[in-house]
N, C-alpha and C positions, 0 to 999 in steps of 0.2 A: 798432818795433811789435811785440808778442807774438804768438806762433801762435794759432791758432783754440782749441786743447787748453788754454791757459793763460787763456782769456776764457771760462769756461762761462756765465757771466750774461749774456754780451752776446747780444743777438738777430742775426739776419742784417742786420737793418736798421741796429742801431747798427754793426756790424760794417764794413758799407759806408760808412757814414756816416764811420767813422774812417779808413778808407782812400782816401775821396775826399778829406776834410781833409788829410790827410798828402801825398798827389799835389798838390793845389792850393797847398799851402805850399811843397813842393819847386819846383814852377814858379816861384812868385813870386820865391822865393830866387836861383833861377838867372836871372830876369827883372833882377832889380835888380844881382846881381852882374856880369851881362854890362853893364850901363850904366854901373856903376862901374868897371869894368874897362877898356872902351874907353874911358870919360872921360879915365881916369888914363894910359892907354898914349898916348892923343892928346897929351894936354899933356906927354908925355915926348918924343915925336916932334916936337911942335912946339919945344919948347926944345933940343932937340940936347944936345950935350955939355955945356949950361951949365946942366942940370937939377939942382936939390940933391939931396941924399941921401934927403931925407924923400919925395920923389917915387917915387923907384925901391922904396924899403918899400911905399908906397899901391899902387903898380903890380903889385908881387909878391903882395901880401895880397889885393888884388881877383882876380887870375887865380887864384889859389888858393880864394878863396871861390867862383869860377865853377866849378873842378873840383869842388868839394865838391857844390855846387849839381846839378851832372851825375850825380854818384853818388846823391845823395837823389833825383833823377826817376827814374833807372834802377832804384833800390831800391825806390819806392813802385809804379812801373809793374810790375815783377817781382810784389811782393804784391798788388796788386790781380788781375793776370792768374791767379797762385795761386788766388785766392778765386774766380774764375770758374771754374776748371778743377775745384776741389772741389765748389763749392756751385750752380754753374751760372750763365748769363751775366746772367738777370734775379732771382738770388738778392739778397733785400734791397731791392729797387726797390720803391719806393711810387708808385701810379698818383695822379694829382691828383685830389683832390676835385671833382666837379662840382656844380652847380646843376642840381634838378630842373625 
């Protein structure tokens, strides 16, 4: 994501929404990668030395995707924390519309 200086047309609400979306996408990427990696590693462990080569490739790929998910979550949380420091913790938050 670009910094606040590069997004002059975006309001604080839009910036917060973009940061929240990035964090949510990173979390879901991490959850999916952990599930895929754990299933793949479990299949390797259960097959032992008889595991075909492609199971090793899948396990390595999903473990790498898990590491990528961790990096994305950390980056998204840092950007949101930077936004809070710069604009305040309630910047861009919308209050729910109530009925009279």
